[in-house]
N, C-alpha and C positions, 0 to 999 in steps of 0.2 A: 855640709850639713845632715846628720842624720835623717832620713825620711822614714814615715809609717810606713811599713813594710806592705802592710794590707788593710784596705778599706771595711771597715763593717758596714753592714747594713744600714742604712740613711734611717731616720729618726721619722715618723708619719708624718712631720710637718713638711718634711720635703716632698709631700704629694704635689704632681703636677699642676699647676694653677691655671691650665688652660682647660681640663677637663670638668665639667661638671660636678661631680665629686670634692675634685681639687677646689673649686672656687667655692662651692658649699663650706668646705673645711676651714678653707682660709677667712670667710665672712662670720662663722661660728666661732672660730678660733679668736678673731679679733674684738668680737663682742663678749665673749668670756674674760679675756686678758683685760678688756676696758671697764667690765665690770657691768655694762649693759644686761648682760646673762647674768644675774650675781651668784655668788657663791651658793650652794646647795638647792638653787631653784630647779624646778622639773621642766624638763625640756620634751615637750610633747609634740610629737612628730607633724601630726595632723594641724596642729596651729602653724607650727614654725614652716612647714612648706611651704606655703602661700608668702609667707615674710621672705624666704630665702629664692623663692621663685624655681624650686625644683620640685621633683616630684618625691613621694615617700621612702623609695627604695633608693635612691639618691642621697636623700637626707639621712638615712641610716647608715649608710655606708660612711659617710662623713663624720657623724659622731661616732661609728666604731674606731675611726681613726684618733678621735680626739681622746676614745676611751683608751688608745694604745700610748697618746702624747701624758695619761693620766691628768687630764683635765676636764672630762666627764667620767662618771661611773654608770656601769648598768646594773638594774636592779631586776633582771629578767621579767616578771609580767608587770612590775611596776615602772618601766620603763628606765629613761635616761634622765640623771641630772648632773647638773654643773658639781663638780668636786669642789668641797667645803675647804675652806682656808682657816687655818688655827696656828695658834703659835706654837705649839707643838710640833705640827707639821715643818712649818719656817725653820724651828730650833734644828728639827733633825736634817732638814736641806742643809742648813748653814755648817753644823758641823762636819757635815760629810764634804760639803763643797771645800772646807778650810782644809780636811784632811788630805784631798785629793790635789786640790790647785796649787797649795803652796809646795808639796812634793814635785808636780810637774814643774812649777816655775823653778824650783831647784835644779831638776833635771836638765831644762833648757837653757839656765844660766849656764851649765857645765859644759853642754853640747854645741850651744849656738857658736853661730860664727858672723863674720861681719854682713850678711844677708840677713840673718835674723835680726841682729842690730838694725839695719835700716826698715826692718819692717815694724818693729816695734815703735819706733820713732815716725814713720809716715802713718800709723795708725793713731798713734798719740794727737799727731797734729790734725788729723781728721776729727777726731774726739773732742778736741779743745774747740775746733770751730762748732760744732755740733752743740756745745756747751752754751758758748755766746749766743746762739739761736735759741735754744733753752731756756734761757733765762729770761727772754722775753715773753714766752708762752711755753709753758711747761706742758698743756694739756695736749696741744695739737703739734708739737714739736717732737713731743717724746718717742714717737716710733724711730723717728731719725738718730735722736738720740740712743735710743736701745741699740740699733743697729751697728751704730759705731762704738759703743762700749762694748759689746759682744766681740766686735772685730778685734777691739785693744787687748781685752780677754785672753782671747783666743791666739793673737800674737806673741804675746809674754811668753804661752806655752808650747809656740809652735816648732819648738827644736825639740821638745822632750819627746823621746823615742817611742814611747809605750800607747800603742794604737787602744787599749783599754781605757787608760786614762783619759783620752780626748773624748771618748765613746760616753763613759757614766758624765764626764764633766758636761758635755753637751746636754744630756739629760737633765741633771743638775741645774745648770742655769737656766734651761727653758722652766723648770719646776718654779723656780724664784721669781719669774717675771711680774705676777700678777702682785706680789709682793712689792717687787721693785718701783713698779708704777705708782704704787701708794706714796712712797716713800719720796718718790721724786716731785709728783703733782701736788703733795699735802706738804711736805717739809717739816714734819713734827719736830724735830731738832735741829739745831745750827751745825753747820758741816762745809766743809770746803774740799767738795768732791774733785775738783780739779788738781788740788795740791795734794790730795792724797793719790792721786794716778800719777804725777808728776814726780814725788817720792819714791813711788815702786819703780818706775821709768828709771831714775837715777840710780838707784841701788842695781837695777838689772844690769844696766849698762857699766857699771862699775863691777859687775861679777862678784858683787856680796850676796851669796844665796842665802846667808842667814837673816839678814836684814831685809831683804828684797821680800822673804818670804814671813817675817814678821810683821812687816807694814802691809802686807797683801792679807794676812789673817786678822789684822786690825780693820782692814780696809771691808772688809765680809762681815765680821762680828759687828759693826758700826751698822750697816744696814739692819742687822736685827735687832739692836737697839733703838733703832728709829721706828721698826714696826711697832715695839713695845708702847710707844707713845702714842699710837694710832686710836681713835675712837672705838670701843667695844663692838660697836653695831657695825661695823664694816665686816665682820667676821662672821654674820648670821644673815648677811644679805638682805637687812632692813633698811640700808641705805642708799638702796638705787645704783646709779652709776657710782663706781668707785672714784672716777676722777673728781680732783678737788680743786679747790681756785687757783687761778695761777698764782706761781712764787717761783724763787729759784734756786737751784740746786747750791 
């Protein structure tokens, strides 16, 4: 199987969690993704440094990493704010993810060998187990499911030889996480995500690149359609935490 010849620099979220900056970064990122720090809210360093148990300089470094992740915006003298979420933003993310990920999957299907096949089968199995646990407690089990979902999508395109596709898709996938959490925890529309994933898997194993790409495109688009059915107040930071009541995917 062709490998990716040269690794690009890691995204900021690869910051070492063993450092003070990395620990503060991980905690801030989690609270942004979970909506505890709502979209558009101001991040006051003097107030937050005590909450996260670090100095002002360490907190600013962590916030700068989150700026690189596009989860935080810096307004100069006005300080830091959580990046707002909007349908326009998610549509942009969705369109570009479809454009790149479907092509990456077609290339992976063409280039992948039996090692690639075994990788996506194993990733689907782990995701299926995470889906079962998610159904019992979507809010508390989301992080596990998110990891397994990311691993499955990465496995699908792992045989794609383009390092730039992998790099940009990593960014797009990360940017979609806040929206994905809302859909998974609030269930605004009925859907069977497990069947969607299984159908993509089966088409990929059958080496049907066109069908696999079409199913993947529909899968990603359905998440956008689900977000359209969410309450408007989730997009202006008035709803507090973004996690909703328990449900099932």
